[in-house]
N, C-alpha and C positions, 0 to 999 in steps of 0.2 A: 494717221490711221494705223500705220505699221507698228508704231510704238504702243498704241492702245491695245492692239491684238496681243502683243508680247506681254503687256501688263496683265491682261485678262487671263492668259495662260498661266503666268506665274501665280496669280491669286488662286486659280483653280487647283494647281498642284499643291499649294500650301494647305488649302482646305481639305483635299483628299488625304494628305499625310496626317493631318490632325485627326480626321475621322477614323483612319486606320489605326492610329495609336490608341484612341479611345476604345475601339472595338476589341483590340488585342489585350488591353489592360484596363478594364472598366474601373478598377479600384486604384489605379495609379501605382501598382505594386510590382510591375515587371511581368514578363511573359510566363514565369513559373507559377504565378498566383501567390507568391510570398509578399509580405509587407513588413515594413520596419516598425517595430513597436516603439512606444514612447521612451522606453529605457535603453533603446539601441539594440535589442535582441530581435532576431528575425522570427516572424510569426509564420508558421506553416499553415497551409490551407486546411489541415486536419484539426477542426474544432478551435482554430485560432490559438493553439498552444504555442508558447515560446519554446524554441529548441535549446535555449541556454538557461541554466538555473544559477548562473554566477551571481546575479543580483538578488537572489532570494534571501529572506530573513533566515538567520542561522537556525532558529527554532523550528522553522518549517522545511528546511532543506531536505532532511531525510524522509519526511512525509511525502514531499513532492517527488523524490526519487522513486519511492515505492509506488505512488500512483501512476508513474510513467511505465511501470512494468505490468505485464499481463498476469492474471491469475486464472485458475480453472473456471470455465464458463458453466456453472451450474444454474439451473433456471429458478433462482430464488424468487423472482417476481412472477407469480402465476395465480390464476384464480382457483386452481384446484389444490386440495390438500393431499392428493395422492402422492405427490413427489416427496413430501416430508415423512409420510408414514411407511414408505417402502424400505425394506431392509436391503443392505448393499453387501456385496461380496468382499472378501479380504483384499482382493486386488485393488479396490478403491483406496484402501488405507495403507497398503504395503510400502509405497514410497516414503511414508512418513513415520514408520514405526519407531524410529530412534527418538521421536519427540514426545511420545505419550506413554503412560503407564497405567496399570489398573489400580494402583494404590497412591495415596497422597494425603496431605494434611487437610483436615476437614475445614471447609469454609462455611461459616454460619453468618447469615445476615449481611453478607458483603459480596464483593466481586472476586477478591484474591485473599490469600492468607496474609498475615502481617509480615511486611518486608523485613528481611534480615540482611546483614552485610555480607557481601560475596567477594571472596578473594580470587580475582581472576587469574593470578599467577599460579594458583593450584589447579585450575581447570580451564586453560585457554583453548578456545575452539580452533579447529583447523581452518574452517571456512565459514563465511557468513553468506546467507542467501536472501536476496530481495525478490519479492513477487514469487513467480512460479519457476524456481530453479535458476535464476540469474544470480551468480555468486562470484566471490573473489576471496583470496586468502585473507585470513584475519589480520596478518601483519600489514598487508596493503591497506585494508580498511582502517586499522588503527592509526596509520601514518597520514591518512588523508582527512579523517573526520575531526572536526573541531572539538576540543575538550569542553567547550561551552554548550554542546548540543545534548538535549535530552534524548536518549535512545531506549527503545524497547525491543526485546528479542524473545523468541521461544528457544529454550536451551535443549539441545539434543545430546546424545552420547558423545559425539565428536564435533558437531557443527551447531551453528545457530541459524535460525530462519525467521522470516516475518510472515510465513504462510504455512498452514498445516491443514490436512484433512484427518479427522480423528473420529473414532466411534463414540457414541454417547456414553457417558458415565466414566470416562477416563480422565486422568489428570495430566496437566502440562506444567512444566517448570518455566516461569518467566524470569528474565534477567533485565533489569532496568538500570540505566546509567543516569545519574543526576549530578551536575557539576557543583551543586550546593545542597546542603541538607535542609529539610523543612517539610511542611505539609504538602502532600501531593494529591491532587484531585484525579481519581481514576474513573474513566468513563468506559462503559460497555454498551454497545448497540446490538440487539439480536433481531435478525431479519428472517421471518418465515413467510407465511401468507399475510402476517401483520408485522409491525415493527414495534419493539419495546426498547427502553433504555434504562440504564442504571448509573448511579453516581455515588461515590463514597470517598472520603478523605482518609489518607494513610500518612504515616510519618516515614519519610525516606531518609536514608543516610547519604552523606556525600560519597560519590563514587558509585560502585556497583551494588545493587540490591537484588535479592532473589526471593521469589514467592510462588506459591502454588495457584493454579487456576483449574477449576473443575469444569469440564465440558458436560454439563448436566442437562442440557436442553438441545434438541435438534434445531439446527438453523445456522445461519452465518453470523458468527460473533466477531465484532470489530472492537478492538481495545486500544486505548492510548491514555497517557497521563499528562498532567500539567504541573510543573514546578516553577515557582518564581515567574509566573505568567507566561512561561514558554512551553508550547506543546511538544510532545514527542512525535515520532512517526507512529503509524498505526500498524498493528498486527491483526491478521485475519485467521480465524479458525472455522473451517466448515465442518459441522458436526452432523453425522448420520447414525442411524441404528445399523448394527451389523447383523447379518443373517447367520444363524447357527449353521454349523457344517451340515451339508446334505439337504438344506432347505432351499426352496426357490428364491432367487435373488433378482433384484433389478440391476441391469447393466448400464453403466454410464456410456453415453455415445461420445 
């Protein structure tokens, strides 16, 4: 009888320990809520994203890096068109004035002007910026990015970026790096209260290419290109109408 009671107690303790473990970690992933992905990367509880990009395909690496960074939270998805028709003050655009101009090459029936070869040694940027202001020196970027990666940037007076807010009707200068020459499919998506998309093929040179893009429509413009079946990162241009001086304006919160 004495041994039977001991056996019953031990069995009860084992059951309680198992139940406690299941309650504290219902996914079998540890008390922090993290889990091990199939590739060996730790998956965070935030949308199941992996915290490591080490095993990403080279053609997608810079796109994934950009997607991990925040951009300005404008209410592009809304049932009202009031957001799109509002004029905005200069302060909305002032952080990005080095990236757009009021003149540029005419773009007819396409997305960008025809690409021309760009000599980066003549105009090397000081810094490159991912998302909303997350940047690093160009020398550091150049030493870490694979030469096999398709890259797309918006060129400024001294820096490059992958995100800009600009007034409607302005021009931006794009810089694209392609490790091989050949036909490039350029894609543009425009988000307002509806979504539209464009596609056109251009001939890219090996190395750096430069081309104009006109912000001719209010909305969120997302652009990227594909060369040799490899996609580039995306760049985002938020385009608004600018209020004339002295006129009432809508203020971003």
